[in-house]
C-alpha positions as CSV (number, residue, x, y, z in Angstrom):
1,M,24.2,1.8,4.2
2,K,22.0,4.7,2.2
3,I,18.8,3.2,0.7
4,I,17.3,5.1,-1.4
5,L,13.7,4.1,-2.2
6,F,12.0,7.3,-3.9
7,S,10.9,10.7,-3.9
8,G,7.6,11.8,-5.3
9,I,4.6,13.4,-4.1
10,F,1.1,12.4,-4.4
11,I,-1.8,14.8,-3.6
12,L,-5.2,13.0,-2.8
13,P,-7.7,16.0,-2.5
14,A,-10.6,13.8,-0.5
15,V,-10.5,10.4,0.9
16,L,-12.4,7.8,-1.0
17,L,-13.6,4.1,-0.4
18,A,-11.7,1.3,-1.4
19,I,-12.2,-1.5,-3.6
20,N,-10.2,-4.6,-4.6
21,F,-7.6,-4.4,-7.6
22,F,-5.4,-6.9,-9.6
23,D,-3.4,-5.9,-12.7
24,D,-1.2,-8.3,-14.5
25,F,-0.6,-6.1,-17.7
26,N,-2.0,-8.5,-20.1
27,S,-4.3,-6.1,-21.5
28,Y,-1.5,-3.9,-22.1
29,T,0.6,-3.6,-25.7
30,P,4.6,-3.9,-25.4
31,G,5.7,-0.3,-25.2
32,D,2.6,1.5,-23.5
33,D,3.2,3.6,-20.1
34,L,1.1,2.3,-17.3
35,A,0.2,5.9,-16.5
36,N,-1.6,6.1,-20.3
37,S,-4.3,3.5,-18.6
38,A,-7.1,4.6,-16.6
39,F,-5.6,3.1,-13.6
40,W,-2.6,4.3,-13.1
41,F,-1.3,7.7,-12.5
42,K,2.5,8.8,-12.7
43,A,4.2,11.2,-10.3
44,D,5.7,14.3,-12.4
45,S,9.3,14.4,-12.6
46,C,10.4,10.9,-12.8
47,G,11.4,7.5,-14.4
48,N,8.5,5.2,-15.8
49,L,6.5,2.0,-16.3
50,T,6.7,0.6,-19.5
51,V,4.9,-2.7,-20.7
52,T,7.3,-5.2,-22.2
53,S,6.7,-8.7,-23.3
54,D,8.4,-11.6,-21.0
55,G,7.9,-14.8,-23.1
56,G,4.5,-13.6,-24.4
57,N,3.3,-12.7,-20.5
58,M,3.3,-8.9,-20.3
59,I,5.1,-7.3,-17.8
60,V,6.1,-3.5,-16.4
61,E,9.7,-2.9,-16.2
62,T,11.8,0.4,-15.1
63,V,12.5,2.9,-18.2
64,W,15.1,5.8,-16.5
65,N,15.5,9.1,-17.9
66,S,17.5,11.6,-16.0
67,Y,15.7,11.0,-12.8
68,H,17.0,7.9,-10.2
69,F,13.3,7.3,-9.1
70,L,9.8,6.5,-10.4
71,A,6.8,6.9,-8.4
72,Y,2.9,5.6,-9.8
73,A,-0.3,5.4,-7.4
74,C,-2.9,2.8,-8.4
75,L,-6.2,4.7,-9.2
76,G,-7.6,1.4,-10.2
77,S,-8.1,0.3,-6.3
78,A,-9.4,3.4,-5.1
79,V,-8.8,4.3,-1.6
80,I,-7.9,1.4,1.1
81,S,-7.4,1.7,4.8
82,D,-6.4,-1.7,6.3
83,G,-5.1,-4.5,3.2
84,E,-2.5,-6.0,1.8
85,I,-0.6,-5.2,-1.5
86,E,1.6,-7.6,-3.6
87,A,3.5,-8.0,-6.8
88,D,6.1,-10.3,-8.1
89,M,9.1,-8.6,-9.1
90,K,12.8,-9.6,-10.4
91,F,15.6,-7.1,-10.8
92,T,18.9,-6.7,-12.6
93,G,22.0,-4.6,-11.0
94,M,22.7,-3.9,-7.2
95,E,21.7,-0.9,-5.2
96,T,18.2,-0.8,-6.5
97,S,14.8,-0.9,-4.8
98,C,11.2,-1.3,-5.6
99,G,8.6,-1.1,-3.1
100,L,4.4,-0.8,-2.5
101,L,3.1,2.3,-1.4
102,S,0.4,2.5,1.1
103,R,-2.0,4.8,2.7
104,I,-1.0,7.8,0.4
105,N,-2.4,10.8,2.5
106,D,-5.1,12.7,1.0
107,S,-3.9,16.1,1.9
108,T,0.4,15.9,2.2
109,G,1.1,13.0,-0.1
110,E,2.9,11.3,2.6
111,S,2.8,7.5,2.5
112,Y,4.3,4.3,3.6
113,I,6.3,2.2,1.5
114,G,7.5,-1.4,2.0
115,G,9.8,-3.4,-0.5
116,I,13.0,-5.0,-1.6
117,Y,16.4,-3.5,-2.0
118,S,19.3,-5.3,-3.3
119,A,22.4,-4.4,-1.4
120,Y,25.1,-7.1,-2.6
121,P,25.2,-10.0,-4.8
122,S,22.8,-12.6,-3.2
123,I,22.3,-10.5,-0.5
124,G,19.1,-8.4,0.0
125,I,16.9,-6.1,2.7
126,T,13.5,-5.7,3.1
127,V,12.7,-2.1,4.2
128,I,9.7,-0.4,5.7
129,A,9.4,3.6,5.7
130,Y,7.3,6.8,5.7
131,V,7.8,9.1,3.0
132,D,7.0,12.8,4.0
133,A,5.3,15.5,2.1
134,N,8.8,16.4,0.3
135,G,9.6,13.3,-0.9
136,S,12.0,12.2,1.5
137,Y,11.9,8.9,3.6
138,T,12.5,7.9,7.1
139,T,13.5,4.3,7.2
140,L,11.7,2.6,10.3
141,V,13.0,-1.0,9.8
142,N,15.1,-2.8,7.4
143,D,16.6,-6.5,7.7
144,Y,18.6,-8.9,5.8
145,Y,17.0,-11.3,3.2
146,Y,19.1,-14.0,1.8
147,P,19.3,-15.1,-1.3
148,L,18.2,-12.2,-3.2
149,N,19.2,-13.2,-6.6
150,E,19.1,-11.4,-9.7
151,N,16.7,-12.5,-12.4
152,T,14.6,-14.3,-10.2
153,W,10.9,-13.6,-9.3
154,Y,9.9,-12.8,-6.0
155,T,6.6,-12.5,-4.7
156,V,6.5,-9.1,-2.5
157,S,4.0,-8.3,0.0
158,F,2.9,-5.5,2.3
159,E,0.5,-5.3,4.8
160,V,-0.9,-2.3,6.5
161,S,-3.5,-2.1,9.3
162,G,-5.0,-0.8,12.3
163,N,-4.1,3.0,14.1
164,N,-2.1,3.8,16.8
165,P,0.1,1.9,16.2
166,V,-0.2,0.9,12.5
167,E,1.3,-2.3,11.9
168,L,3.6,-2.9,9.2
169,S,4.7,-5.6,7.8
170,V,6.8,-6.8,4.4
171,S,7.0,-10.6,3.6
172,V,8.7,-12.3,0.8
173,N,7.6,-15.3,-1.1
174,G,5.1,-15.8,2.1
175,T,7.4,-15.2,4.7
176,E,7.4,-12.3,6.9
177,N,10.6,-10.6,7.1
178,S,10.3,-7.2,8.4
179,T,7.6,-5.7,10.6
180,F,6.9,-2.1,12.4
181,Q,4.3,-0.8,14.6
182,D,3.8,3.0,14.0
183,S,2.6,5.5,16.4
184,T,4.5,8.9,15.2
185,Y,3.1,9.2,11.6
186,N,-0.2,7.3,12.2
187,L,-0.8,7.4,8.5
188,S,-4.8,6.5,7.7
189,A,-6.6,5.7,4.7
190,G,-5.1,6.6,0.8
191,L,-4.2,5.2,-2.4
192,V,-1.4,2.7,-2.8
193,G,1.1,2.3,-5.6
194,L,4.7,1.0,-6.7
195,G,8.0,3.4,-6.2
196,S,11.4,2.3,-7.7
197,A,14.7,4.0,-7.1
198,Y,18.4,3.4,-7.6
199,N,22.0,4.8,-6.5
200,G,24.2,2.4,-8.4
201,A,24.7,1.4,-12.5
202,M,21.6,2.0,-14.1
203,P,19.2,-1.4,-13.3
204,V,15.7,-2.6,-13.9
205,F,13.0,-3.8,-12.1
206,Y,10.4,-5.9,-13.4
207,I,6.6,-5.9,-11.9
208,D,3.8,-8.5,-12.6
209,N,0.7,-9.5,-11.0
210,F,0.0,-6.3,-9.2
211,T,-2.6,-7.1,-6.4
212,V,-4.6,-4.9,-3.9
213,T,-6.8,-6.9,-1.2
214,D,-8.8,-4.2,0.8
215,Y,-9.8,-5.9,4.3
216,A,-12.7,-3.4,4.9
217,T,-15.8,-3.7,3.3
218,A,-16.3,-0.9,0.3
219,L,-19.6,1.2,1.1
220,S,-19.0,3.3,-2.4
221,A,-16.6,3.7,-5.3
222,L,-15.4,6.7,-7.4
223,T,-15.5,6.2,-11.0
224,F,-11.7,5.6,-12.5
225,A,-11.8,8.5,-14.5
226,G,-13.5,10.7,-11.9
227,I,-10.5,9.5,-9.6
228,K,-8.2,10.4,-12.1
229,A,-9.5,13.8,-12.5
230,L,-8.7,14.6,-9.0
231,F,-5.1,14.6,-9.8
232,R,-5.2,17.1,-13.0
């Protein structure tokens, strides 16, 4: 089974120290692209995360163009080493994935990604993968998750900690479903973010309550504008 997570490269010119971050998207207006804020940066040549209203609650949804993938870095959290990324997700459509990125490398754009993939009706897969400098990925582990239903909110968490090995785990609704110890790539501190992709009929992923919990104590922080300037 082929599972396409996303392609896209982020290059970070310097390692910064992290702060905690939360975005429920309620400060945005429907139709806004997430990258228009100071908190998010969109990789070139990919789809969009656009704000929409869900019964008056603001969420973001995947909007596809000619590309079947998207990748956004969260500038609001600065850089994190050990910590947990969490978001609420729901979807329509099969053969679609959404993941949480961690430890995006400061010079190569490599990262880890952990998330969910809708394989068949009611059957999902949790995935942990390594993404290389070209945007290609290597699946480190995947496990079935049942039931994974369309139009149902799930809380997905991706925890990353340690070095050699790096401890990686994906949880759904508070229950750990996939774990992996990486001693091959050993990525260290970097930004976090969101990635989504599909290889079937055009689906939609909806995302809310993006949360970054940093296990370390922040010693300093760069302004959002300063971080965003590094990508220009």
